[in-house]
C-alpha positions in Angstrom: -0.1 0.1 0.1 1.3 3.6 -0.9 1.2 5.9 2.1 -0.1 9.3 1.4 2.0 11.6 3.4 2.3 15.5 2.6 5.8 16.4 1.7 5.9 19.3 4.2 5.8 16.5 7.0 9.0 14.9 5.7 11.5 17.0 7.6 13.3 14.0 9.0 12.0 10.3 7.8 14.1 7.3 8.3 15.4 5.9 5.1 15.8 2.3 4.1 19.5 2.0 5.5 18.5 4.0 8.8 19.9 7.2 7.5 17.9 10.6 7.8 16.7 12.5 4.8 16.4 16.3 5.1 13.3 17.9 3.8 15.3 20.0 1.4 16.0 16.9 -0.5 12.6 16.1 -1.4 11.8 19.7 -2.3 13.7 21.3 -5.2 15.9 24.4 -4.9 13.3 27.0 -6.0 15.6 29.6 -7.2 17.1 27.2 -9.7 13.6 25.9 -11.0 11.6 27.9 -13.6 8.6 25.6 -13.2 6.9 23.3 -10.8 3.6 21.5 -11.4 1.3 18.8 -9.8 0.6 16.0 -12.1 -2.3 14.5 -10.2 -5.1 16.4 -8.5 -4.1 15.3 -5.0 -0.4 16.3 -5.3 1.0 12.8 -5.0 3.1 13.1 -8.0 4.9 16.5 -8.7 7.1 17.5 -11.5 9.9 20.3 -11.3 12.1 21.6 -14.4 14.2 24.2 -15.7 16.0 24.6 -19.0 19.9 24.5 -19.0 20.9 25.9 -22.4 19.6 23.2 -24.9 18.7 20.6 -22.3 15.7 20.5 -19.9 16.2 19.1 -16.5 13.5 17.3 -14.6 12.8 16.3 -11.1 9.9 13.8 -10.6 8.8 13.3 -7.1 6.0 10.8 -6.1 4.3 9.1 -3.2 5.7 5.7 -4.1 8.7 3.4 -3.7 8.2 2.0 -7.2 8.6 3.7 -10.6 7.4 7.1 -12.1 6.3 7.4 -15.7 6.1 10.5 -18.0 4.8 10.7 -21.5 5.2 13.4 -24.1 2.7 13.8 -27.0 1.3 16.6 -29.1 -2.4 15.7 -28.8 -3.1 12.1 -27.8 -3.6 11.1 -24.3 -2.7 7.5 -25.2 0.5 5.9 -24.9 0.7 4.6 -28.6 3.2 6.7 -30.4 4.1 8.9 -27.3 7.6 9.5 -26.2 8.0 7.9 -22.7 10.5 7.7 -19.9 10.4 5.6 -16.6 12.5 6.5 -13.6 12.8 4.6 -10.4 15.4 3.9 -7.5 16.4 0.4 -7.2 15.2 -1.2 -3.9 18.3 -3.2 -3.4 21.0 -1.0 -4.5 19.6 2.6 -3.9 20.7 3.4 -7.5 18.4 5.8 -9.5 17.5 4.6 -13.0 16.1 6.0 -16.1 14.8 4.3 -19.1 13.9 6.0 -22.6 10.9 4.4 -24.2 8.2 4.9 -26.6 4.6 3.8 -26.9 4.1 0.7 -28.9 1.6 1.0 -31.7 0.6 -2.8 -31.3 0.1 -2.8 -27.6 -1.2 0.4 -26.3 -0.3 -0.4 -22.8 3.2 -1.7 -23.0 5.9 0.8 -23.4 8.9 -0.2 -25.8 12.7 0.6 -25.0 14.2 3.1 -27.5 17.4 2.1 -29.3 19.1 5.2 -28.1 19.2 6.4 -24.4 18.5 10.1 -24.5 17.6 10.6 -20.9 20.5 10.8 -18.3 20.4 10.5 -14.7 21.5 13.4 -12.4 20.5 12.1 -9.0 17.9 10.4 -7.0 16.8 8.8 -3.8 13.8 7.2 -2.0 12.7 6.8 1.6 9.8 5.0 3.4 7.3 6.8 1.3 8.6 8.8 -1.6 10.9 8.6 -4.4 12.6 11.4 -6.1 14.6 11.3 -9.4 16.4 14.2 -11.2 17.1 13.5 -15.0 17.8 15.5 -18.1 17.5 15.2 -21.8 18.2 17.5 -24.9 15.0 19.8 -25.9 15.6 18.2 -29.3 17.2 14.9 -29.4 17.0 14.0 -33.1 15.6 10.7 -32.1 12.4 9.7 -34.2 10.8 8.2 -31.0 11.5 11.5 -28.9 9.2 14.6 -29.1 10.7 18.0 -29.4 10.0 20.1 -26.3 9.3 23.6 -27.3 6.6 26.4 -26.8 3.8 24.6 -28.1 1.1 23.0 -25.9 2.0 19.4 -25.0 0.0 16.6 -23.5 1.9 15.0 -20.5 1.0 11.3 -19.7 1.9 10.6 -16.1 1.9 7.4 -14.1 3.4 5.7 -11.1 3.4 2.3 -9.6 4.3 0.8 -6.3 7.1 -1.6 -7.8 10.3 -1.2 -9.7 10.2 -2.4 -13.3 11.0 -6.0 -13.7 14.1 -6.9 -15.8 13.1 -7.9 -19.1 9.5 -6.8 -18.7 7.5 -3.4 -18.8 4.2 -4.9 -18.4 1.7 -4.0 -15.8 2.8 -0.6 -14.9 0.9 2.5 -14.4 -2.3 1.7 -12.6 -2.1 5.4 -11.2 -2.2 7.2 -14.4 -3.7 10.5 -16.0 -3.0 13.1 -18.6 -2.8 17.1 -18.7 -1.8 19.9 -20.9 1.3 21.9 -20.1 3.4 24.8 -21.6 6.8 23.7 -20.7 8.9 26.6 -21.8 8.5 30.3 -20.4 8.2 31.5 -16.7 5.5 30.6 -14.2 3.2 33.1 -12.7 4.1 33.3 -9.2 2.1 34.7 -6.1 4.2 37.2 -4.4 6.5 35.5 -1.9 5.2 37.7 1.1 1.5 37.5 0.0 0.3 35.4 2.9 2.1 37.6 5.5 0.8 40.8 4.1 -2.2 42.4 6.0 -2.6 45.0 3.2 -3.3 42.4 0.4 -7.2 42.0 0.1 -9.6 39.9 -2.0 -12.7 40.8 -3.8 -14.7 37.8 -5.0 -16.8 38.8 -8.1 -19.2 36.0 -9.1 -22.7 35.5 -10.7 -25.5 34.3 -8.4 -27.3 31.1 -9.1 -27.4 31.2 -12.9 -29.6 28.4 -13.9 -28.4 26.5 -17.0 -31.3 24.4 -18.5 -30.6 21.2 -20.5 -32.0 23.0 -23.5 -29.4 25.6 -23.5 -26.2 24.7 -25.7 -24.5 28.2 -25.5 -25.4 31.1 -23.0 -23.5 34.2 -22.1 -24.5 35.8 -18.8 -23.7 39.2 -17.7 -23.6 40.5 -14.1 -23.0 44.0 -12.8 -20.9 44.3 -9.6 -19.8 47.5 -7.5 -16.4 47.9 -6.7 -15.1 48.1 -3.2 -15.1 51.7 -1.8 -11.3 52.8 -1.9 -10.6 56.3 -1.4 -7.0 55.9 -2.7 -5.8 54.1 -5.9 -5.1 50.6 -5.4 -3.5 47.8 -7.7 -4.9 44.6 -8.7 -2.0 42.2 -8.6 -3.5 39.0 -9.6 -6.6 37.1 -10.0 -7.8 33.3 -9.9 -11.0 31.5 -11.2 -13.6 30.8 -8.8 -15.5 27.7 -10.4 -18.6 26.5 -8.5 -17.8 22.8 -8.4 -14.8 21.1 -10.0 -17.1 18.2 -10.6 -18.9 20.0 -13.5 -17.9 23.4 -14.0 -14.6 22.9 -16.0 -17.1 21.3 -18.6 -19.6 23.9 -18.5 -17.9 27.3 -17.9 -16.0 28.0 -21.1 -14.6 31.3 -20.5 -15.1 34.3 -18.2 -14.0 38.1 -18.5 -14.4 41.0 -16.1 -14.9 44.4 -17.6 -14.6 48.0 -16.2 -17.7 50.1 -17.0 -16.8 53.7 -18.1 -20.1 55.1 -17.2 -18.7 58.8 -17.0 -18.0 58.6 -20.7 -21.5 58.0 -21.5 -23.6 61.2 -20.9 -27.1 60.7 -19.3 -26.3 57.4 -17.5 -28.1 57.2 -14.2 -26.0 56.0 -11.3 -29.1 55.0 -9.4 -29.9 52.6 -12.3 -26.6 51.0 -11.8 -27.0 50.4 -8.1 -30.3 48.7 -8.9 -28.5 46.5 -11.6 -26.0 45.5 -8.9 -28.8 43.9 -6.8 -30.2 42.0 -9.7 -29.0 38.6 -10.8 -28.0 39.6 -14.2 -29.2 39.3 -17.9 -28.3 37.6 -21.0 -25.6 39.5 -22.4 -26.4 42.2 -25.0 -30.0 41.0 -25.4 -31.9 43.8 -27.2 -34.7 43.0 -25.0 -33.2 42.3 -21.6 -29.9 44.2 -21.6 -29.8 47.9 -20.6 -28.1 49.9 -23.2 -25.8 51.5 -20.7 -24.1 48.1 -20.4 -22.4 48.8 -23.7 -19.9 51.1 -21.8 -18.5 47.9 -20.0 -15.8 47.1 -22.6 -12.3 47.3 -20.9 -11.1 43.9 -19.6 -9.8 43.7 -16.0 -9.6 39.8 -15.8 -10.0 36.9 -18.2 -10.1 33.1 -17.8 -10.5 30.4 -20.4 -11.1 26.7 -19.8 -7.9 24.9 -18.5 -6.5 28.0 -17.1 -5.7 29.1 -13.6 -5.5 33.0 -13.9 -2.4 35.2 -13.2 -0.4 37.1 -11.0 1.4 40.1 -12.4 5.2 41.0 -12.3 6.0 43.0 -9.3 6.6 46.2 -11.3 2.9 46.4 -12.6 -0.7 46.5 -11.4 -4.2 47.0 -12.6 -5.6 50.1 -11.0 -8.7 50.0 -8.9 -10.5 52.4 -6.8 -9.1 56.2 -6.1 -10.3 59.4 -7.8 -13.6 60.3 -9.1 -12.8 59.2 -12.7 -12.0 55.6 -11.4 -14.5 53.0 -12.5 -17.0 52.2 -9.8 -19.0 49.4 -11.7 -17.9 46.3 -13.3 -19.5 43.7 -15.4 -18.9 39.9 -15.3 -19.4 37.9 -18.4 -19.6 34.2 -18.3 -19.8 31.9 -21.3 -21.5 28.7 -20.6 -20.9 25.8 -23.0 -23.4 22.8 -22.5 -23.3 20.5 -25.3 -24.0 17.5 -23.0 -27.4 19.0 -22.0 -26.6 19.3 -18.2 -28.8 21.1 -15.6 -26.5 23.4 -13.7 -26.9 26.0 -11.1 -23.7 28.2 -11.1 -22.2 31.1 -9.1 -18.7 31.0 -10.8 -16.5 34.1 -11.2 -13.1 35.6 -10.0 -11.1 36.4 -6.8 -9.2 39.6 -7.5 -6.0 40.2 -5.2 -5.5 43.9 -4.6 -3.2 46.0 -2.5 -2.8 49.8 -1.4 0.8 49.6 -2.2 0.7 50.9 -5.7 3.4 49.5 -8.0 5.6 51.4 -10.6 3.4 51.2 -13.6 -0.6 50.8 -14.3 -1.2 47.8 -16.4 -4.3 47.1 -18.6 -5.8 44.3 -20.8 -6.8 44.7 -24.2 -8.4 42.3 -26.8 -7.3 42.0 -30.4 -8.0 39.6 -33.2 -10.8 39.0 -35.6 -14.1 40.7 -35.0 -16.8 38.3 -34.2 -18.9 38.1 -37.2 -20.5 35.7 -39.8 -17.9 37.0 -42.2 -15.3 35.1 -40.2 -15.8 31.8 -42.4 -14.0 28.7 -42.2 -14.6 26.1 -45.2 -15.3 22.4 -44.4 -13.1 19.5 -45.0 -9.8 21.6 -44.3 -6.8 20.3 -42.7 -5.4 23.8 -42.1 -7.2 27.2 -43.0 -5.8 30.4 -41.8 -7.5 33.6 -41.0 -6.1 36.7 -39.3 -7.2 39.7 -37.3 -5.0 43.0 -37.6 -4.4 45.9 -35.0 -2.9 48.3 -37.5 -1.3 51.8 -37.3 -4.5 53.6 -37.5 -5.1 52.3 -33.7 -1.4 51.7 -32.4 -0.4 55.3 -33.9 -3.5 57.1 -32.5 -3.7 55.5 -29.1 -0.1 54.1 -28.1 2.2 56.4 -26.4 5.4 57.5 -27.9 7.4 55.0 -26.1 4.8 52.2 -27.0 3.2 49.6 -24.7 5.0 46.6 -23.1 3.3 43.2 -23.3 4.0 41.0 -20.2 1.6 38.2 -20.9 -1.1 36.9 -23.4 -3.7 34.3 -23.9 -4.8 33.0 -27.3 -8.5 32.1 -27.7 -10.2 30.1 -30.4 -12.9 27.4 -30.3 -12.8 23.7 -31.1 -11.6 23.9 -34.8 -8.6 25.8 -33.6 -5.2 24.2 -34.2 -2.5 26.8 -34.5 -2.4 30.3 -33.0 0.0 33.1 -32.8 0.3 36.7 -31.9 2.6 38.3 -34.4 4.5 41.6 -34.3 5.5 43.7 -37.4 7.4 46.9 -37.4 8.9 48.8 -40.5 8.3 45.9 -43.1 9.8 43.4 -40.9 8.2 40.9 -38.7 9.9 40.7 -35.3 10.1 37.4 -33.1 6.4 36.1 -32.3 5.0 37.4 -29.1 3.2 34.1 -28.5 3.0 31.1 -30.7 1.5 27.6 -30.5 1.4 25.2 -33.2 -0.3 22.7 -31.2 -3.1 24.8 -29.8 -5.8 23.2 -27.5 -9.0 24.9 -26.9 -9.3 22.9 -23.6 -6.0 24.6 -22.3 -6.2 28.3 -22.4 -3.7 29.2 -19.9 -2.3 32.8 -20.1 1.2 32.9 -21.0 3.7 35.0 -19.1 6.5 36.4 -21.6 10.0 35.5 -20.8 11.0 38.8 -22.2 8.4 41.7 -22.4 7.5 42.9 -26.1 7.6 46.6 -26.8 4.9 47.6 -29.3 5.5 51.3 -30.8 2.9 53.5 -32.5 2.6 52.5 -36.1 3.3 48.7 -35.4 1.1 45.9 -36.5 -0.3 43.2 -34.1 -1.6 40.3 -35.9 -3.6 37.4 -34.3 -3.0 34.5 -36.7 -5.4 31.4 -36.5 -5.3 28.2 -38.3 -8.3 25.7 -38.1 -8.9 22.0 -38.9 -12.4 21.2 -40.3 -11.8 17.8 -41.8 -14.9 16.2 -40.3 -17.2 19.0 -41.1 -19.6 19.1 -44.1 -20.6 22.9 -43.9 -18.7 26.2 -43.4 -18.0 27.1 -40.0 -18.9 30.8 -39.1 -17.5 33.1 -36.6 -19.7 33.4 -33.6 -20.3 32.8 -29.9 -21.0 29.1 -29.8 -18.0 26.7 -29.4 -19.5 25.2 -32.6 -18.7 28.5 -34.3 -15.2 30.1 -34.3 -13.3 33.0 -32.7 -9.7 34.2 -33.2 -8.6 36.5 -30.4 -5.6 37.7 -28.3 -5.9 38.9 -24.6 -3.2 40.9 -24.1 -1.8 42.1 -20.7 0.4 45.4 -21.0 1.7 48.5 -19.5 1.4 51.5 -19.3 -2.4 51.4 -19.2 -4.1 53.3 -22.2 -7.7 54.1 -23.2 -7.9 51.1 -25.4 -10.2 48.1 -24.9 -9.9 46.3 -28.1 -8.4 46.2 -31.6 -10.0 44.1 -34.2 -10.4 43.7 -38.0 -12.6 41.9 -40.5 -12.8 41.6 -44.3 -14.8 44.6 -45.5 -18.4 43.4 -46.2 -18.3 44.2 -49.9 -15.0 42.4 -50.5 -16.1 39.4 -48.5 -19.1 38.8 -50.8 -17.2 39.6 -54.0 -14.6 36.9 -53.1 -17.4 34.4 -53.7 -18.8 36.3 -56.9 -21.7 37.7 -55.2 -22.4 41.3 -56.0 -26.0 42.2 -55.0 -29.0 41.0 -52.9 -32.7 41.5 -53.2 -34.3 44.5 -51.2 -30.8 45.8 -50.0 -28.0 47.4 -51.7 -24.4 46.7 -50.5 -24.2 49.7 -48.3 -27.3 48.6 -46.5 -25.9 45.1 -46.1 -22.7 46.5 -44.6 -24.6 48.6 -42.2 -26.3 45.4 -41.2 -23.3 43.9 -40.2 -21.5 47.1 -38.7 -24.4 48.2 -36.7 -27.5 46.1 -36.2 -25.4 42.8 -36.1 -23.3 44.6 -33.2 -20.6 42.3 -34.1 -18.0 44.5 -32.4 -19.1 43.7 -29.0 -17.4 40.6 -27.5 -20.9 39.7 -26.4 -23.7 37.4 -28.0 -26.9 38.6 -29.3 -28.9 35.4 -28.4 -29.1 32.2 -26.3 -28.6 29.3 -28.7 -30.8 26.3 -27.7 -29.3 23.0 -27.3 -29.1 20.9 -30.5 -30.6 17.7 -31.1 -28.6 14.5 -30.5 -26.1 13.9 -33.4 -24.8 17.3 -33.6 -27.6 19.0 -35.7 -26.4 22.5 -35.9 -29.2 23.9 -38.2 -30.2 26.6 -36.0 -26.8 28.4 -36.1 -27.3 28.5 -39.9 -31.0 29.5 -39.6 -30.1 32.5 -37.4 -27.3 33.7 -39.4 -27.4 37.0 -41.4 -25.9 35.0 -44.4 -29.0 32.9 -44.3 -31.4 35.9 -44.8 -29.6 37.6 -47.6 -30.9 36.4 -51.1 -28.7 36.7 -54.1 -29.9 39.0 -57.0 -26.5 39.3 -58.9 -25.1 37.4 -60.6 -28.3 35.9 -62.1 -26.8 32.2 -62.2 -26.9 32.5 -58.3 -30.3 34.3 -57.8 -32.8 33.1 -55.5 -30.1 31.4 -53.4 -29.4 32.7 -50.0 -25.7 33.5 -49.6 -25.3 30.6 -47.0 -26.6 28.0 -49.5 -24.3 29.5 -52.1 -21.3 28.9 -49.7 -22.5 25.3 -49.1 -22.5 24.6 -52.9 -18.9 25.8 -53.5 -16.2 23.2 -54.4 -14.4 23.2 -51.0 -12.9 19.9 -51.8 -10.9 21.3 -54.5 -7.6 22.5 -52.9 -6.7 25.0 -55.5 -10.1 26.8 -55.0 -9.8 26.8 -51.4 -6.3 28.2 -51.2 -7.4 30.9 -53.7 -10.1 32.0 -51.3 -7.8 31.8 -48.3 -5.1 33.9 -49.9 -7.6 36.3 -51.2 -9.0 36.9 -47.8 -5.5 36.9 -46.0 -3.9 39.2 -48.4 -6.8 41.3 -49.3 -8.3 44.2 -47.7 -8.9 44.3 -43.9 -11.2 46.8 -42.0 -9.8 47.6 -38.6 -11.5 48.9 -35.6 -10.1 50.7 -32.5 -12.3 50.4 -29.4 -11.3 53.2 -26.8 -13.0 53.3 -23.3 -13.2 57.2 -23.2 -16.0 58.9 -25.3 -13.6 62.0 -25.6 -11.2 59.9 -27.9 -12.4 58.5 -31.1 -10.6 56.6 -33.8 -12.1 56.1 -37.1 -11.9 52.6 -38.5 -9.7 52.2 -41.6 -9.7 49.9 -44.7 -6.1 48.8 -45.8 -4.5 46.0 -47.5 -2.6 43.3 -45.7 0.9 44.7 -44.9 3.8 43.7 -46.9 6.6 42.4 -44.5 9.6 40.1 -44.4 8.3 37.1 -42.3 9.9 36.1 -39.2 11.7 32.7 -39.7 12.5 30.5 -36.6 15.7 28.7 -36.2 15.3 25.6 -38.2 15.6 22.0 -36.8 19.0 20.7 -36.7 17.8 17.2 -37.2 17.0 16.0 -40.7 14.3 13.6 -39.5 12.5 16.3 -37.8 13.1 18.7 -40.6 11.6 16.3 -43.3 8.7 15.4 -40.8 7.7 19.0 -40.5 7.6 19.5 -44.2 5.7 16.4 -44.6 3.1 17.5 -42.0 2.6 20.7 -43.9 2.5 19.1 -47.4 -0.5 21.0 -48.2 1.2 24.5 -47.9 2.4 26.5 -50.7 5.9 26.2 -49.3 6.1 22.5 -50.0 4.0 22.6 -53.1 6.4 25.0 -54.7 9.5 23.1 -53.7 11.0 21.1 -56.9 11.1 17.3 -57.0 14.7 17.3 -56.8 14.8 19.2 -53.5 12.1 16.7 -52.1 14.1 13.9 -53.3 17.2 15.1 -51.5 15.3 15.5 -48.3 14.0 11.9 -48.7 17.6 10.7 -49.3 18.9 12.5 -46.2 16.1 10.9 -44.2 17.2 7.4 -45.3 20.9 8.0 -44.6 19.9 9.6 -41.2 18.0 6.7 -40.1 20.7 4.2 -41.3 23.3 6.1 -39.3 21.0 6.4 -36.4 20.3 2.6 -36.3 24.2 1.8 -36.5 25.0 4.1 -33.8 22.2 2.7 -31.7 23.5 -0.7 -32.2 27.0 0.4 -31.4 25.9 1.7 -28.1 23.6 -1.3 -27.3 
């Protein structure tokens, strides 16, 4: 039986040979380690790591005297095809061991030892209850069985057992097991070291109250007005965490949450007494024309954000988000909660945030802004696509008008799309040259939207471009996916934490309405000229608000999504020109296009990507107005990441992107050379492995 004893109680525990083990040996030296995470929910297995030049050094510690296993995978939670490693301390000799393995494709439950050992022991020990082993490997081993450890989201498979591996057999291991997503590289948000001792650090819990989610609701956005604590002096919010009602179901139902400031002083005629009444109410469906007061449109500046799989953030010690103080400071806030309920559950929810704030004001005021693709039906992803890109641009018309001369400094960012999202990046362009990506994830998971703290702050100057770049997979979909608020629709957004704070809530773009329809050969609709159609999207559609316009009923079993199409503006526009398309709705026209033809789809993709973009700059002050602008996609030299040093990984990367223009335009000679390099590499690798073996 494995004893469950907290690590903090292990100050002096007799070891097998009677010696004493100091607690510090079980706890990593924190100033050396960049990250520490619990693998299992009960903290019985912890993993610490740091990067040492081109190596990553792990310390695995578990409540066992047997083995500990780790697996690395891009998406799968199965052992098959995963990069695996087993570590343990021999019960007889006290010697730590590490075994480099991979998942068998024939037997999904049995690891297979690699030909080459790329993991190396640093140290290890065990006592009566715990085992701890420190080991290292290269970030990129050049072994076909090993996964490259980089900035992308990675699935971590963990397991531990109460016995050491039996010589010659790796069967029967891993009764205690699980999987979770992790960003391995980059610093970790840390609560201030003295936070628990400081009497000036206060908490403000902002939550909805007993929101009833019925089984018939597939998607619901609920908004609640809250009044800030009475603070005569300016304070700083230094961090926030999600408060989920019950872990049992809320991680499946609460999809994301955002807390917004309400700038009611910027909207003349707003009655403060009404706001106090709204504070006492339970809330309303967000931006409903019938239920939501118009004044709530002043609540547009984010203060806190959380997405499924995330934990919140604590800000670096030189910045804080202002709260309280002078008469101009926001007194009211709006909490928006997105509920995603595809399994038709009945839920009573009161989730939200816990904000940590202090009267000790930090050096800089910080803020959060949202950038990306405007939420609109014009954000269209064709069906049957392995990867299809779309971008949202924050351009010079906004950065040049709102950013200070010294620019803003980005400290963290969260990427947000829905189920079809596969790759996302926040890109930075200046003077015709793309600078290193602010954040990039080529293995994006919509179930793991953790905010990423940057290792180095990114300075964005007036006139720079910020581009949110998204790629989607729709292989199993029969109809186009439209932009929208349901997780069955799509988004492409970046939530950016920066300083110094400016009067900017969001910076978005979309394909201009006229150009969007003309891309698909449509020039006119019945009863409406193109200007009227444009106004329908820009104003009546209210697409700029990151709030929904309706509650989507639950779909019938089997994934019937007809209601999303019936409610779409595109389904209400009937084509009159050209005549060969007349009497079709535009949505039915989209459904009849030859999306299975790669050349056609790529032409559409490139036309929308490199064509015209309409950008919008949302400011929180009514005294500052920035006009929208239409411009062509900027020409710039693309930032090129350092290529893989391993021929195998280089070839596989090209093979995985065989549908991209880069590979299609390569000559057959170059592809043949790469194939020959791969063959030679594999032969050399197998000979080297045989020699070492």
